[in-house]
C-alpha positions in Angstrom: 17.6 -9.3 -6.6 16.1 -6.0 -8.0 14.2 -5.0 -5.3 10.1 -4.7 -6.4 8.5 -1.3 -6.9 5.7 -0.9 -5.5 3.1 2.1 -5.8 1.4 3.8 -2.1 -1.0 5.0 -1.9 -2.5 7.2 1.1 -6.4 8.2 1.2 -7.2 12.2 2.5 -7.4 11.5 5.6 -10.0 13.0 6.4 -11.5 10.6 9.0 -9.0 8.0 10.3 -9.4 4.9 12.5 -5.6 4.8 12.5 -2.2 6.2 12.2 -1.6 5.7 8.7 2.0 6.5 8.9 2.4 5.0 11.3 1.9 1.3 10.1 3.2 2.3 6.5 6.3 2.8 8.6 6.1 -0.8 9.9 4.9 -2.3 6.8 8.4 -0.7 5.4 10.2 -2.0 7.9 8.7 -5.5 7.2 9.6 -5.3 3.5 13.4 -3.8 3.8 15.7 -4.0 1.0 13.3 -6.2 -1.0 10.4 -3.3 -1.9 11.1 0.2 -3.3 8.4 2.5 -2.8 7.3 5.2 -5.4 4.3 7.1 -6.4 1.1 6.2 -8.7 2.6 9.0 -10.7 6.3 6.8 -11.5 6.0 4.3 -13.9 6.8 0.9 -14.0 5.8 -0.4 -10.8 4.3 -3.7 -10.0 2.5 -3.4 -7.2 0.3 -0.8 -5.2 -0.8 -0.6 -1.6 -3.4 1.6 -0.9 -4.4 2.9 3.1 -7.0 4.0 4.0 -7.8 5.4 7.2 -11.7 4.0 7.3 -14.3 1.3 5.8 -15.2 4.5 3.3 -11.6 3.4 2.0 -11.1 6.6 -1.0 -8.2 6.8 -2.5 -9.4 2.8 -3.7 -12.4 4.1 -5.9 -10.3 5.9 -8.2 -8.5 3.4 -8.8 -8.9 0.6 -12.1 -8.1 -2.8 -10.7 -7.8 -4.1 -14.2 -5.2 -2.2 -14.8 -2.7 -3.4 -12.0 -1.5 -7.1 -11.4 -1.4 -6.1 -7.8 -3.0 -4.3 -5.5 -3.3 -4.6 -1.7 -5.8 -2.2 0.0 -5.6 -1.7 4.1 -8.5 -0.2 5.7 -7.4 -1.1 9.6 -4.0 -1.1 11.0 -5.0 -5.1 12.3 -3.6 -6.2 9.2 -0.1 -7.9 10.1 2.6 -5.5 7.9 4.3 -8.9 7.2 1.5 -10.6 5.7 0.9 -7.2 3.6 4.3 -7.4 2.1 4.0 -11.1 1.2 1.2 -10.2 -0.4 3.1 -7.8 -2.4 6.0 -9.7 -3.8 4.2 -12.5 -4.8 
């Protein structure tokens, strides 16, 4: 089975409360070969993972949720990476 294409979007990092890159590395590890990571500039992806460094969640404001099937927004590193992956793969 081909991996699901998921676009990754980070916030700008102006006030991060956790290490966003380290958290993404944990998500990527949990996903293994099941997800192919792309950017929003790519086409034909099935979901978006938005990793914001704080509660403001700036990147989510610029994304129209009605235009995409699945958007998972993470605002801290307390979410289990495997649960994030499971949600993205639904």
